[in-house]
C-alpha positions, 0 to 999 in steps of 0.5 A: 458191782463189787469192792469197796465201791458197794460200801459207798451208799449214798453214791449207789443210791444217787446212781441207781435210784436218782439216776433212774428217775432222772432218766425216767423224766427225760424219756417222758419229757422228750418222748423216748419210746424204749426204755431197756434197764440193765438190773441184777440177779439181786432183785430176787436173790438174797442169799438163799438158794435158787435152782433154775429160778424164773420171772415168777419169783417175788422181789426179795424183801427191800428192808432184807437186802444185805447190800446197798447195791441189791437194794437200790438196783431192786427200787430201781427196776420196779420204778422202770417197770412201773413207768411202763405204759405211762403217756408223754407229757404232751399227751399225744397218744403215745407212750413209754415202754420199759423192761428189764434185762437181769444179767448173771455176772458178766464176763468178757473183754473189757469188763472192768468191775469184777475181773480186774480185782479178781486178777489183781488179787491172784497176782498178789497171791490173795486168792488163797481159799475157794469158798463154799462147796465145790457143787455151788453153781452160778450163772455167768453171762458173755458181754456179747450175749448180754448185748445181744439181749439188750438188742432183742429187749429194745425190739421187743419194746416196739409197738408198730410190728405188723400183726402184733396188735400194737402191745409190745411183747417185752413192755413192763417185763423182766428177763433173766439172761445168762450163757445157760451153764451154771458152774462153780465160780471158782472152776469157772475162773480156773482156765483164765488163772492158769493162763495167766500163771497165777496161783489157783485157790487150794483151801476151802473156807465155809460160807459161815467162815467167809461171812465172818471174814466179810463182815469184818472187812465191811466193818473196817471200811465202813470206818474208812468211809471217807477215803473209800474213793481214794486210789490208794485204798486197796480193795477188801478181800471179800464182803458179805454180798460177794460171799453169797454170790460165790458161796450159794447156789443160785442160777436161773432159766433164760427160757422166757427170754427165749420164747418172747425174745428170740434170746439164744446165746450166740457165744458159748462159754468155751469161746467166751472164756478163750476170748477173755484169756486172750484179752488178758494175756495181752493186758498182762503183756502190756502191764507191769509184772511183779511178785505177790504180796509176800515178796514185797512184805519181805524186801520192803518190810526188810529193808526198812527194819534194816534201815532202822536197826542200823540207823535209828534211835532206841525207840518202838520195836527198834531195840528188839530188831537190833538185838535179833540183828546183833545176834546174827551179824555180831556188830553194829558195824557189820549191819550197817555194811550189810544194809549199804551193800543192800542198797547198793545192790537194789540200785544196781539191779533197778538200773539194770532193769530200767536199762532191759526195759528200754529194749522189751518194755518201753512203756514201763521202763520207769515202773521197772526201775522203781519196783526193782529198786524196792524188790530187787531180784524179786522184780528183776526175775520178771523182767528176765522172764519177759525179755526171754519171752 
């Protein structure tokens, strides 16, 4: 989990804790014999470096978790594992067997938690810096490898395999799952961002400074709590939990999963990233493209300011803006003429964009009109580039 969803504390607990309890009750009621829980590294990771960790590590103290997601997932995993071997309500001699999969950060086609936010920020030019040292390493897991691990874990809960003595090998066990290639997160993302023609982070920010920034966003979005699920509220740039995830080394061995479940990644990181790149290139091709946030601010704020200078009375910052405008344009008549001509130019560019998009991107023709009407050539150049490709 990432972004503003992490700050919806009540909802996080409702899904991860209350929801898990309901699933366990349903399993016992309807005699579901195998339950594989998809957990997280965060049940043992709390911001301190872990190198090649394994399942012998203790749970990170519940009260010390820096986010509700990690805390709730830890509680839920412990509930799942403690229910292992629990007899069904009908007392027919059969039992519920459980285990937990702890996946690394997930990537691949269709992943909707991390990558849409990362790509969106990159598109808007909001990935200006890396966090932490370049030697910081974390794990990733391709979605197909995770699915394989879940299937193997489910098979590891079977209690009727010959010569196994009736006790499932995976019963009551947690397993770390990854691709097995720890890498710096920003280095990992470079091929994807480069393939989409987005700028790569160049500057570096220390973990302490990034934490300050993350806590600031956390405080702001906590105040905005009633509106966190509104579509119009943008995602925070960074939160403390995310700083630790990308800025502190933590990776784990999947040796236990290999020995007990037979898990070996079937997709290499190179193949996984290639599939991810193909998916996002196709997704970008079908979506509305556009400039970064700085072009938006320049065009939209500029037009609004020009309108205010030309037609609004002397309120707020208007007198100052009007004085600056008069210094350059010399008269109100010229200022109003510039505004009218600018609006006409934007409208003309918007209509041309709509006409061109009807031929090269009909699904987004209306969106191209409105974006180009607002931004002018800042938007139109992206449509022209698409028309040439």
